[in-house]
SERO-4910 file (N, C-alpha, C, O; in steps of 0.05 Angstrom, whole numbers):
BEGIN
 pado doro    nc1    nc2    nc3   cac1   cac2   cac3    cc1    cc2    cc3    oc1    oc2    oc3
  Unk    A    -90     -2   -163    -87      9   -140   -112     15   -124   -131     24   -135
  Unk    A   -113     11    -99   -140     12    -83   -146     41    -78   -127     57    -79
  Unk    A   -168     47    -72   -179     72    -65   -163     84    -42   -157    108    -42
  Unk    A   -155     67    -19   -141     74      2   -113     84     -6   -103    104      4
  Unk    A   -100     69    -23    -76     75    -36    -74    100    -48    -57    117    -42
  Unk    A    -95    102    -69    -98    128    -81   -101    151    -62    -86    170    -65
  Unk    A   -116    151    -45   -120    172    -24    -94    180    -11    -87    203     -8
  Unk    A    -81    157     -3    -54    164     10    -34    178     -8    -21    197      0
  Unk    A    -32    168    -31    -15    180    -53    -20    210    -53     -1    226    -54
  Unk    A    -45    217    -53    -54    247    -57    -47    261    -29    -42    285    -29
  Unk    A    -48    247     -6    -43    258     17    -11    264     19     -1    286     26
  Unk    A      0    247     12     34    252     10     42    276     -9     58    292     -1
  Unk    A     30    279    -33     35    301    -48     27    327    -34     41    347    -35
  Unk    A      4    326    -22     -8    352    -11      9    360     12     16    383     16
  Unk    A     16    340     29     35    342     52     59    359     43     64    381     53
  Unk    A     72    346     25    100    357     18     95    388      2    113    403     -1
  Unk    A     70    393     -6     66    420    -17     57    439      6     53    463      3
  Unk    A     53    427     29     44    444     54     16    453     50      7    474     61
  Unk    A      2    439     35    -28    439     33    -41    428     57    -53    406     56
  Unk    A    -40    439     77    -54    426    102    -85    423     98    -95    402    106
  Unk    A    -99    438     88   -130    435     88   -134    412     65   -152    395     69
  Unk    A   -120    411     46   -123    387     29   -119    360     45   -133    340     42
  Unk    A   -101    360     60    -92    336     73   -116    328     94   -126    306     95
  Unk    A   -123    349    107   -143    348    130   -171    336    117   -186    321    130
  Unk    A   -176    343     93   -200    335     78   -199    304     74   -220    293     68
  Unk    A   -179    292     77   -176    263     76   -174    252    100   -170    228    100
  Unk    A   -175    265    122   -173    251    151   -199    255    164   -212    276    162
  Unk    A   -208    232    178   -232    232    192   -230    256    213   -208    263    222
  Unk    A   -252    269    218   -254    290    237   -244    284    266   -237    301    281
  Unk    A   -244    258    271   -234    246    298   -207    236    295   -199    219    312
  Unk    A   -193    244    278   -168    231    267   -149    229    294   -149    246    312
  Unk    A   -133    208    294   -113    202    319    -88    204    301    -85    188    283
  Unk    A    -69    222    306    -45    226    294    -24    230    311    -25    243    331
  Unk    A      1    216    301     26    217    317     39    244    317     38    258    297
  Unk    A     50    253    339     64    276    342     93    272    339    106    273    360
  Unk    A    107    268    316    132    258    310    154    280    320    177    273    327
  Unk    A    144    303    321    165    322    331    168    329    357    190    334    366
  Unk    A    145    331    376    147    334    402    140    309    417    144    309    442
  Unk    A    130    288    406    120    264    422     89    264    427     74    284    425
  Unk    A     82    240    433     52    238    442     36    237    416     46    228    395
  Unk    A      9    247    418     -8    243    396    -28    269    393    -33    283    412
  Unk    A    -37    274    370    -57    299    368    -84    285    359    -84    264    345
  Unk    A   -104    297    367   -132    287    360   -150    308    348   -155    330    359
  Unk    A   -159    301    324   -178    321    310   -162    337    291   -137    339    291
  Unk    A   -178    349    275   -170    365    253   -155    393    265   -135    402    253
  Unk    A   -164    404    286   -155    427    294   -125    423    307   -107    439    305
  Unk    A   -125    399    322   -102    393    335    -76    389    312    -53    398    316
  Unk    A    -84    373    291    -66    363    271    -59    393    257    -36    399    252
  Unk    A    -78    406    251    -72    431    238    -49    448    256    -27    455    246
  Unk    A    -56    452    280    -36    466    297    -13    455    299      7    470    301
  Unk    A     -9    427    300     19    416    298     33    419    275     56    425    276
  Unk    A     20    415    251     32    418    224     43    446    224     66    450    218
  Unk    A     27    464    230     35    495    232     56    501    248     72    519    241
  Unk    A     59    488    270     84    491    288    108    478    274    129    490    272
  Unk    A    104    455    265    124    438    252    137    453    228    161    457    226
  Unk    A    117    464    209    129    476    186    142    503    191    155    513    173
  Unk    A    139    515    213    150    542    221    182    533    227    199    548    218
  Unk    A    189    511    240    216    503    246    230    484    228    254    485    226
  Unk    A    217    467    215    227    443    198    215    445    174    196    458    169
  Unk    A    231    429    157    224    428    127    223    395    119    241    384    105
  Unk    A    201    385    129    201    353    124    191    347     95    176    362     82
  Unk    A    202    327     86    193    315     61    189    285     63    207    272     73
  Unk    A    167    273     55    161    246     58    152    236     31    134    247     19
  Unk    A    165    216     23    163    201     -3    156    176     -1    173    160      8
  Unk    A    128    165     -7    124    138     -6    136    120    -24    138    128    -48
  Unk    A    147     96    -17    161     80    -36    148     55    -41    153     42    -61
  Unk    A    129     45    -22    113     22    -26     91     19     -6     91     26     18
  Unk    A     70      7    -19     43      6     -4     38    -24      0     38    -39    -20
  Unk    A     32    -34     24     23    -60     33     -3    -62     49    -11    -41     59
  Unk    A    -15    -82     51    -36    -84     71    -25   -106     93    -11   -126     88
  Unk    A    -34    -99    114    -29   -114    140    -54   -114    160    -60    -95    174
  Unk    A    -66   -138    158    -92   -136    175   -113   -119    159   -120   -124    136
  Unk    A   -123    -98    174   -140    -79    161   -125    -52    154   -137    -33    143
  Unk    A   -100    -53    160    -87    -27    154    -70    -28    124    -64    -48    110
  Unk    A    -65     -2    120    -48      0     98    -19      9    110    -18     28    125
  Unk    A      4     -5    102     31      1    110     45     15     88     47      2     67
  Unk    A     54     37     90     70     50     71    101     54     81    106     65    102
  Unk    A    120     43     64    146     49     70    154     73     57    153     76     33
  Unk    A    163     93     75    165    121     70    198    129     73    212    121     92
  Unk    A    207    144     52    232    159     57    224    186     70    208    202     62
  Unk    A    240    187     92    231    212    107    260    228    105    281    217    112
  Unk    A    259    254     97    283    274     96    271    298    110    250    308    103
  Unk    A    285    307    130    278    331    146    303    346    148    325    337    154
  Unk    A    297    373    141    318    396    144    307    414    162    283    414    167
  Unk    A    326    431    174    317    453    193    313    475    171    320    471    148
  Unk    A    302    495    178    297    519    164    322    535    149    319    551    130
  Unk    A    346    529    158    370    537    148    382    518    123    400    524    108
  Unk    A    368    496    123    377    478    104    391    454    114    396    436     98
  Unk    A    397    453    137    417    431    150    399    406    152    376    406    162
  Unk    A    409    387    143    398    357    142    397    347    170    418    344    182
  Unk    A    372    342    183    371    332    209    363    302    207    372    287    225
  Unk    A    349    293    190    342    264    189    340    257    160    331    273    145
  Unk    A    348    233    152    346    220    130    344    192    136    364    179    142
  Unk    A    316    179    134    316    153    142    289    141    126    273    155    114
  Unk    A    289    115    129    262    100    118    246     95    145    256     86    166
  Unk    A    220    100    142    204     92    164    179     77    151    178     73    126
  Unk    A    160     70    168    134     57    160    114     74    172    116     82    196
  Unk    A     92     82    156     70     95    165     47     75    161     42     65    139
  Unk    A     33     70    186     13     50    188    -14     67    190    -18     84    207
  Unk    A    -30     61    171    -56     74    168    -80     58    176    -80     34    169
  Unk    A    -99     66    188   -125     55    193   -147     74    182   -143     98    183
  Unk    A   -167     65    171   -191     79    158   -217     74    171   -223     52    181
  Unk    A   -232     94    171   -261     96    179   -278    113    162   -270    136    157
  Unk    A   -302    104    151   -317    117    132   -301    127    109   -308    149    101
  Unk    A   -279    114     97   -265    121     75   -246    142     81   -234    155     63
  Unk    A   -241    147    106   -221    170    112   -198    159    131   -202    140    146
  Unk    A   -177    171    132   -157    163    151   -165    168    178   -170    192    185
  Unk    A   -167    151    195   -174    150    224   -149    152    241   -148    168    260
  Unk    A   -130    136    236   -107    135    252    -82    132    238    -83    117    218
  Unk    A    -61    142    244    -34    137    234    -11    133    255     -8    147    274
  Unk    A      3    113    249     23    106    270     50    105    250     50    100    226
  Unk    A     75    113    269    101    110    254    116     89    267    117     87    292
  Unk    A    129     69    248    143     49    259    173     54    247    177     65    225
  Unk    A    190     46    261    219     45    253    219     21    233    205      1    236
  Unk    A    238     23    213    242     -1    194    268    -17    204    276    -37    192
***
């Protein structure tokens, strides 16, 4: 397993545990992250932290990596995404791809692709 894949595996575990600061420590300070809930993108640790704080107040997302591949200079992760609202109602259950770019050993950008 590559260092990037190991880092991403740890990120998914920390995200599912709602350990925002642990995830942020693996992201570049100038990270460019998709706002899958509201649309658009968020830039930097403070914006990602605020986005996830809002998200976790209204949704209960769980993302489980199923496979890791490389594509050009990116790591592509096939992810099982399951999202419930706070009452437990299932909102989304689907496979998606997360595409990661790295800079200085940290996640610099992530994109979400439909499968």
